[in-house]
LOPATOR-637898 format. One record per residue: residue number from 1; x, y, z of N, C-alpha, C in turn. Coordinates in pm, 1 decimal. Atoms other than C-alpha are relative to their C-alpha. Layout:
<sites>
[site NUM, [X, Y, Z], [X, Y, Z], [X, Y, Z]]
...
</sites>
This chain:
<sites>
[site 1, [139.7, -28.7, 20.7], [-2513.3, 8637.9, 9500.5], [-30.7, -12.1, -149.3]]
[site 2, [41.9, 21.0, 139.6], [-2692.4, 8540.2, 9179.4], [-72.6, 123.3, -50.6]]
[site 3, [71.2, -112.8, 59.5], [-2811.5, 8804.4, 8941.3], [-118.6, -52.8, -77.3]]
[site 4, [123.2, 37.8, 67.3], [-3152.5, 8792.0, 8790.2], [-23.6, 99.4, -112.4]]
[site 5, [32.8, -92.0, 108.2], [-3237.1, 8930.3, 8448.1], [-135.9, -38.2, -55.9]]
[site 6, [134.5, 19.7, 54.7], [-3577.9, 8971.9, 8299.4], [1.1, 52.8, -142.6]]
[site 7, [9.1, -40.3, 140.2], [-3635.5, 8982.9, 7926.1], [-147.3, 17.0, -34.3]]
[site 8, [137.7, -26.9, 42.5], [-3951.7, 9141.0, 7794.6], [-14.4, -45.8, -145.4]]
[site 9, [14.6, 57.5, 134.5], [-4057.3, 8934.5, 7493.0], [-125.9, 49.1, -72.0]]
[site 10, [123.8, -47.7, 64.6], [-4376.9, 9125.6, 7413.5], [27.0, 55.7, -138.7]]
[site 11, [-31.9, -55.3, 132.2], [-4208.9, 9311.2, 7126.4], [37.5, -110.8, -97.2]]
[site 12, [-34.9, 113.5, 85.8], [-4063.9, 8987.3, 6991.3], [-124.3, -78.6, -40.4]]
[site 13, [125.0, 70.0, 31.9], [-4404.9, 8821.7, 7009.7], [-81.4, 78.0, -102.9]]
[site 14, [72.3, -83.5, 96.9], [-4562.2, 9113.1, 6823.9], [65.1, -9.9, -137.7]]
[site 15, [-71.7, 13.0, 126.2], [-4291.5, 9091.9, 6557.2], [-26.0, -137.0, -63.1]]
[site 16, [28.3, 134.9, 50.3], [-4345.4, 8715.0, 6524.8], [-141.0, -6.3, -58.1]]
[site 17, [137.8, -4.3, 51.9], [-4720.0, 8777.4, 6479.1], [-4.9, 74.0, -133.4]]
[site 18, [-3.5, -76.1, 125.3], [-4649.0, 9039.5, 6210.3], [61.6, -81.9, -113.4]]
[site 19, [-64.3, 84.3, 100.6], [-4416.1, 8801.2, 6026.7], [-93.0, -112.8, -45.4]]
[site 20, [93.5, 107.7, 34.8], [-4672.8, 8520.3, 6040.5], [-112.3, 53.4, -88.6]]
[site 21, [105.5, -60.9, 81.1], [-4941.4, 8753.3, 5902.9], [50.5, 31.1, -140.7]]
[site 22, [-58.4, -32.1, 130.3], [-4710.8, 8873.5, 5623.1], [24.8, -127.3, -81.4]]
[site 23, [-24.2, 126.5, 70.6], [-4617.4, 8513.5, 5537.0], [-130.1, -56.9, -55.0]]
[site 24, [130.1, 50.1, 46.0], [-4983.8, 8411.0, 5515.9], [-51.8, 82.0, -118.1]]
[site 25, [47.4, -87.2, 108.0], [-5071.5, 8712.3, 5301.1], [82.5, -21.8, -127.2]]
[site 26, [-86.7, 24.7, 115.7], [-4771.3, 8650.7, 5074.6], [-35.3, -132.8, -65.8]]
[site 27, [38.1, 130.3, 55.8], [-4868.1, 8285.1, 5032.3], [-131.0, 11.8, -77.1]]
[site 28, [126.4, -21.1, 72.2], [-5222.5, 8389.6, 4937.9], [25.2, 72.9, -131.6]]
[site 29, [-30.8, -78.0, 120.2], [-5082.8, 8643.7, 4690.8], [71.3, -84.9, -106.3]]
[site 30, [-69.2, 87.0, 95.9], [-4853.9, 8383.8, 4532.0], [-99.4, -95.9, -65.2]]
[site 31, [104.4, 85.1, 57.6], [-5151.4, 8152.1, 4486.7], [-79.2, 73.1, -106.5]]
[site 32, [71.3, -82.0, 99.1], [-5334.5, 8432.6, 4307.0], [88.2, 23.3, -122.3]]
[site 33, [-92.7, -23.3, 111.4], [-5024.5, 8504.2, 4095.8], [9.6, -123.0, -90.3]]
[site 34, [-4.2, 123.5, 79.0], [-5007.9, 8139.4, 3985.3], [-123.9, -9.3, -88.5]]
[site 35, [124.9, 5.5, 77.6], [-5372.4, 8154.4, 3874.7], [0.8, 104.9, -111.9]]
[site 36, [-5.4, -104.8, 102.4], [-5323.5, 8484.9, 3692.4], [92.7, -40.2, -114.1]]
[site 37, [-95.0, 39.9, 103.2], [-5019.9, 8348.9, 3509.4], [-57.4, -111.7, -86.7]]
[site 38, [61.7, 108.2, 78.3], [-5209.0, 8035.9, 3405.3], [-99.0, 57.5, -101.1]]
[site 39, [95.7, -61.4, 93.2], [-5480.7, 8253.6, 3251.1], [71.1, 82.0, -107.9]]
[site 40, [-79.8, -71.2, 100.9], [-5216.2, 8467.8, 3076.1], [46.9, -99.8, -106.2]]
[site 41, [-49.8, 100.7, 94.0], [-5065.5, 8154.6, 2918.6], [-114.6, -56.9, -82.1]]
[site 42, [119.2, 47.6, 70.8], [-5411.8, 8026.9, 2828.0], [-35.7, 95.8, -113.8]]
[site 43, [38.4, -101.0, 100.3], [-5495.1, 8352.3, 2645.8], [105.2, 13.6, -109.7]]
[site 44, [-107.7, -21.3, 98.1], [-5156.2, 8395.0, 2478.8], [19.9, -120.9, -91.1]]
[site 45, [-13.7, 120.4, 82.8], [-5137.2, 8033.2, 2358.1], [-110.9, -3.6, -105.7]]
[site 46, [111.6, -3.2, 94.9], [-5480.4, 8066.6, 2198.3], [23.2, 105.8, -107.7]]
[site 47, [-30.0, -105.5, 97.8], [-5378.6, 8394.5, 2033.2], [106.7, -46.3, -98.8]]
[site 48, [-108.9, 47.8, 85.0], [-5062.9, 8230.7, 1899.4], [-53.8, -93.4, -109.0]]
[site 49, [58.3, 94.0, 95.8], [-5274.1, 7963.2, 1728.0], [-96.5, 71.9, -95.4]]
[site 50, [106.4, -63.2, 79.1], [-5553.6, 8191.0, 1605.9], [45.5, 115.1, -87.5]]
[site 51, [-39.3, -121.2, 71.8], [-5359.1, 8492.4, 1483.6], [129.8, -19.0, -76.2]]
[site 52, [-125.4, 1.9, 73.9], [-5076.9, 8565.0, 1245.6], [-10.1, -77.1, -130.0]]
[site 53, [-3.2, 69.5, 129.0], [-4987.3, 8441.0, 902.4], [88.0, -122.8, 11.1]]
[site 54, [-79.2, 121.9, 4.1], [-4840.5, 8103.9, 818.7], [63.6, -11.3, -138.0]]
[site 55, [-73.7, 9.4, 126.7], [-4597.6, 8005.4, 546.0], [3.4, -142.6, -55.0]]
[site 56, [3.1, 137.7, 47.0], [-4686.8, 7639.7, 490.9], [-76.6, -14.1, -131.5]]
[site 57, [71.9, 34.3, 122.7], [-4878.0, 7471.0, 209.7], [-137.8, 66.1, -0.3]]
[site 58, [133.8, -58.6, 16.4], [-5187.4, 7652.7, 78.4], [-90.0, -104.5, -64.8]]
[site 59, [95.1, 99.2, 51.3], [-5493.7, 7437.5, 13.2], [-142.1, 53.3, 15.0]]
[site 60, [141.3, -35.7, -12.2], [-5872.2, 7456.2, -20.4], [-70.3, -102.4, 86.9]]
[site 61, [83.0, 85.9, -83.4], [-6109.6, 7317.1, 238.2], [-137.6, 63.5, 5.5]]
[site 62, [136.6, -53.4, 2.4], [-6481.5, 7359.9, 193.9], [-12.6, 125.5, -83.3]]
[site 63, [4.7, -115.5, 88.4], [-6424.1, 7606.8, -86.4], [77.5, 120.5, 50.6]]
[site 64, [-75.4, -110.9, -58.6], [-6209.1, 7824.6, 138.7], [149.7, -29.0, -9.7]]
[site 65, [-144.7, 12.8, 13.2], [-5840.4, 7881.5, 70.2], [66.5, 32.1, 134.5]]
[site 66, [-69.1, -20.8, -126.4], [-5615.5, 7848.7, 373.8], [145.4, -47.6, -11.4]]
[site 67, [-141.4, 37.7, -0.2], [-5247.0, 7810.8, 452.2], [34.0, -68.2, 131.4]]
[site 68, [-43.0, 73.8, -118.9], [-5110.2, 7551.9, 692.3], [121.8, 67.2, 62.5]]
[site 69, [-123.8, -44.8, -63.6], [-4838.9, 7626.3, 941.1], [115.8, -81.0, -55.0]]
[site 70, [-122.6, 68.0, 42.8], [-4486.8, 7539.7, 836.7], [72.3, -51.7, 123.5]]
[site 71, [-82.7, 53.0, -106.8], [-4232.5, 7353.5, 1044.6], [50.6, 113.9, 88.5]]
[site 72, [-48.2, -98.8, -95.4], [-4151.2, 7549.8, 1359.0], [-97.9, 112.5, 30.3]]
[site 73, [101.8, -101.6, -26.7], [-4453.8, 7781.8, 1332.9], [-107.9, -59.7, 89.4]]
[site 74, [112.3, 54.0, -77.2], [-4744.0, 7752.7, 1575.3], [-107.3, -51.8, -95.6]]
[site 75, [105.9, 49.1, 87.5], [-5035.7, 7553.5, 1435.8], [-100.1, 110.4, -29.4]]
[site 76, [101.1, -98.2, 40.1], [-5300.9, 7753.1, 1253.3], [-137.6, -59.3, 25.3]]
[site 77, [136.0, 46.7, -24.3], [-5664.2, 7727.0, 1355.9], [-63.0, -46.9, -129.8]]
[site 78, [73.4, 54.9, 113.9], [-5856.9, 7507.2, 1117.3], [-142.9, -27.1, 44.6]]
[site 79, [134.2, 31.6, -49.7], [-6152.4, 7351.3, 1298.8], [-32.6, 74.6, 128.7]]
[site 80, [20.4, -68.8, -127.4], [-6103.9, 7540.8, 1627.2], [-2.4, -93.6, 120.1]]
[site 81, [7.0, 95.0, -111.9], [-6103.0, 7222.2, 1835.3], [120.3, 11.1, 93.0]]
[site 82, [-118.4, -11.8, -85.7], [-5745.9, 7268.5, 1958.9], [-14.9, 118.8, 94.9]]
[site 83, [16.0, -119.4, -84.1], [-5811.0, 7622.2, 2085.1], [-110.8, -21.5, 102.7]]
[site 84, [110.7, 24.6, -92.7], [-6140.8, 7512.4, 2239.5], [40.4, -94.7, 112.9]]
[site 85, [-41.7, 96.8, -101.6], [-5957.2, 7238.5, 2431.0], [103.1, 55.8, 97.9]]
[site 86, [-104.4, -56.9, -85.9], [-5694.3, 7468.1, 2586.1], [-64.8, 70.6, 118.4]]
[site 87, [49.1, -67.7, -120.4], [-5761.2, 7570.0, 2943.8], [93.4, -28.5, 116.6]]
[site 88, [-81.4, 26.1, -119.1], [-5589.2, 7603.6, 3277.0], [-72.1, -95.4, 94.6]]
[site 89, [51.7, 89.3, -104.2], [-5635.6, 7338.1, 3544.2], [84.8, 25.4, 123.8]]
[site 90, [-69.8, -35.1, -123.4], [-5546.2, 7410.2, 3904.9], [4.3, -119.2, 94.4]]
[site 91, [-22.5, 108.3, -94.3], [-5401.9, 7161.7, 4152.7], [46.5, 61.4, 130.7]]
[site 92, [-37.5, -60.8, -126.5], [-5405.9, 7300.8, 4502.1], [23.3, 148.4, -13.9]]
[site 93, [-16.5, -144.0, -12.5], [-5297.3, 7646.2, 4597.2], [105.3, 59.0, -92.8]]
[site 94, [-114.3, -56.2, 71.0], [-4971.2, 7685.7, 4405.6], [35.2, -71.6, -129.4]]
[site 95, [-34.1, 78.2, 117.6], [-4990.9, 7457.4, 4104.8], [-108.9, 10.5, -106.7]]
[site 96, [93.4, -9.1, 111.6], [-5148.3, 7498.8, 3763.4], [65.1, -58.1, -123.7]]
[site 97, [-45.0, 45.7, 130.6], [-5120.5, 7342.7, 3421.2], [-88.6, 64.9, -104.2]]
[site 98, [76.6, -50.8, 113.3], [-5225.6, 7491.9, 3091.4], [33.1, -89.9, -116.6]]
[site 99, [-25.3, 85.0, 115.5], [-5268.4, 7273.8, 2791.6], [-127.9, -43.6, -64.5]]
[site 100, [110.4, 54.9, 75.0], [-5490.4, 7087.8, 2557.9], [-56.3, -117.4, 79.4]]
[site 101, [63.1, 102.5, -81.4], [-5737.1, 6873.1, 2748.8], [-89.9, -89.3, -83.9]]
[site 102, [86.4, 103.2, 58.8], [-5959.2, 6576.6, 2662.3], [68.6, -71.5, -116.0]]
[site 103, [-60.8, 81.3, 106.7], [-5906.0, 6369.3, 2346.9], [82.8, 83.9, -96.7]]
[site 104, [-79.3, -87.9, 85.6], [-5757.8, 6671.0, 2168.1], [141.6, 13.5, 57.4]]
[site 105, [-131.2, -14.2, -64.0], [-5466.7, 6660.4, 2415.6], [108.8, -73.4, -76.6]]
[site 106, [-98.4, 75.6, 77.1], [-5290.3, 6394.3, 2210.3], [38.8, 79.6, -123.8]]
[site 107, [-23.9, -80.9, 119.9], [-5326.9, 6611.0, 1899.9], [83.0, 123.5, 33.6]]
[site 108, [-76.6, -117.7, -41.6], [-5201.1, 6920.1, 2085.5], [144.0, -34.5, 29.1]]
[site 109, [-135.7, 45.4, -28.4], [-4898.7, 6725.3, 2205.2], [77.0, -34.8, -126.1]]
[site 110, [-66.7, 33.8, 126.0], [-4823.7, 6594.6, 1856.3], [39.9, 126.4, -74.8]]
[site 111, [-35.0, -126.6, 64.3], [-4833.8, 6949.1, 1720.9], [117.9, 65.7, 71.9]]
[site 112, [-105.8, -63.5, -80.7], [-4614.0, 7078.6, 2003.7], [135.3, -66.8, -23.0]]
[site 113, [-125.7, 75.1, 3.7], [-4351.4, 6804.6, 1980.5], [34.1, -59.3, -135.8]]
[site 114, [-21.4, 64.7, 128.6], [-4393.8, 6672.9, 1627.0], [-15.2, -150.7, 11.7]]
[site 115, [7.7, 146.0, 6.1], [-4414.3, 6310.0, 1520.5], [106.3, -47.5, -98.1]]
[site 116, [-98.1, 49.0, 97.5], [-4204.7, 6084.8, 1302.1], [-35.5, 43.9, -141.5]]
[site 117, [43.4, -42.0, 133.6], [-4409.5, 6208.9, 1003.8], [-27.0, 150.2, -12.0]]
[site 118, [31.9, -143.6, 2.9], [-4459.6, 6575.4, 1099.4], [94.1, 75.1, 93.4]]
[site 119, [-86.3, -84.7, -82.8], [-4221.7, 6840.9, 1225.8], [-84.9, 74.2, 104.1]]
[site 120, [69.0, -69.4, -108.6], [-4312.9, 7022.8, 1545.7], [-55.9, 134.1, -45.9]]
[site 121, [63.7, -131.8, 13.6], [-4548.9, 7321.1, 1540.6], [-22.9, 51.6, 141.8]]
[site 122, [11.0, -33.2, -142.7], [-4475.9, 7446.0, 1892.8], [-88.7, 121.9, 25.5]]
[site 123, [90.6, -108.5, -36.8], [-4737.1, 7665.3, 2057.0], [1.1, 27.0, 150.3]]
[site 124, [6.0, -19.6, -144.2], [-4716.4, 7611.2, 2433.1], [135.2, 41.1, 58.8]]
[site 125, [-133.4, -31.6, -53.1], [-4344.0, 7610.7, 2513.6], [45.0, 141.3, -38.7]]
[site 126, [-37.1, -138.0, 33.1], [-4277.4, 7932.2, 2315.6], [-82.3, 103.2, 77.3]]
[site 127, [85.1, -92.5, -75.9], [-4571.4, 8097.0, 2492.8], [51.9, 13.6, 142.1]]
[site 128, [-55.8, -4.7, -135.5], [-4424.8, 8004.4, 2831.5], [128.8, 81.9, 3.0]]
[site 129, [-128.3, -72.1, 3.9], [-4079.1, 8132.1, 2736.4], [-20.4, 150.0, -21.4]]
[site 130, [24.2, -141.7, 30.4], [-4214.2, 8459.2, 2596.0], [-60.5, 75.5, 117.0]]
[site 131, [71.6, -65.8, -108.6], [-4405.0, 8530.6, 2916.9], [62.7, -22.0, 137.4]]
[site 132, [-67.6, 19.7, -127.9], [-4149.6, 8442.7, 3187.7], [11.5, 130.5, 78.8]]
[site 133, [-7.9, -129.7, -67.2], [-4111.9, 8813.3, 3263.3], [-127.9, 33.8, 74.0]]
[site 134, [129.2, -24.1, -65.0], [-4481.9, 8832.5, 3346.1], [-9.5, -82.0, 129.0]]
[site 135, [1.4, 82.2, -121.1], [-4445.4, 8546.1, 3593.8], [86.8, 64.2, 107.9]]
[site 136, [-88.3, -67.0, -96.7], [-4152.4, 8723.6, 3762.6], [-66.7, 124.3, 56.5]]
[site 137, [68.6, -121.6, -44.8], [-4351.6, 9046.7, 3777.9], [-112.2, -33.5, 98.3]]
[site 138, [109.8, 40.0, -88.1], [-4653.5, 8870.7, 3931.7], [52.2, -47.3, 135.7]]
[site 139, [-56.6, 47.1, -125.9], [-4436.5, 8698.6, 4194.2], [60.1, 115.1, 80.3]]
[site 140, [-54.7, -116.3, -71.2], [-4250.9, 9021.1, 4279.0], [-110.3, 79.5, 66.6]]
[site 141, [113.9, -74.0, -56.0], [-4582.6, 9198.1, 4330.2], [-61.6, -75.5, 116.4]]
[site 142, [58.6, 81.3, -107.2], [-4716.6, 8909.8, 4540.0], [82.9, 9.7, 127.4]]
[site 143, [-87.9, -6.3, -117.4], [-4415.1, 8923.1, 4770.7], [-0.6, 139.0, 61.6]]
[site 144, [-1.4, -138.5, -51.2], [-4407.9, 9302.3, 4800.2], [-131.6, 35.4, 69.1]]
[site 145, [129.4, -34.9, -59.6], [-4781.6, 9337.6, 4867.6], [-33.6, -90.4, 118.9]]
[site 146, [20.6, 88.0, -115.2], [-4764.8, 9047.5, 5113.3], [67.3, 51.2, 125.8]]
[site 147, [-65.5, -57.9, -117.2], [-4533.6, 9243.7, 5337.9], [133.5, -61.3, 35.1]]
[site 148, [-129.9, 60.9, -31.0], [-4220.7, 9027.6, 5322.2], [116.7, 71.0, -64.9]]
[site 149, [-107.6, -73.7, 67.2], [-4024.7, 9262.6, 5097.0], [-49.9, 139.5, -32.0]]
[site 150, [37.2, -137.4, 36.3], [-4015.8, 9627.2, 5005.6], [46.6, 30.1, -139.7]]
</sites>
């Protein structure tokens, strides 16, 4: 005689629904975390350029005495065009770039990486490195509040 067994999958279906909901919420939270981090980098990169002292050559421009950035220091605001060109751009749900946009982008890249005639004045890469902990914190929060981790 054959035996018959019945499995009640209602609890498994409910659990699968809960997992799907938590995954969707976590994905939404990660998308928000990416955007928040992009704005953090935007703000911090601008601060790095606008604030602090520099140790380069001192010169006069328009009757005002100013000091350039030295090799390895972030560039110092002069005209303000570089800072005005920095902004985050979002590509889909989980991707963002922060950098110098429009025709100033070439100038921002030359400052970041240097040229054959000018040493680098990095401003973006150091900002990213200094704020990696913030990205980890934002992702941890996104996962915990999404329901996939405690």
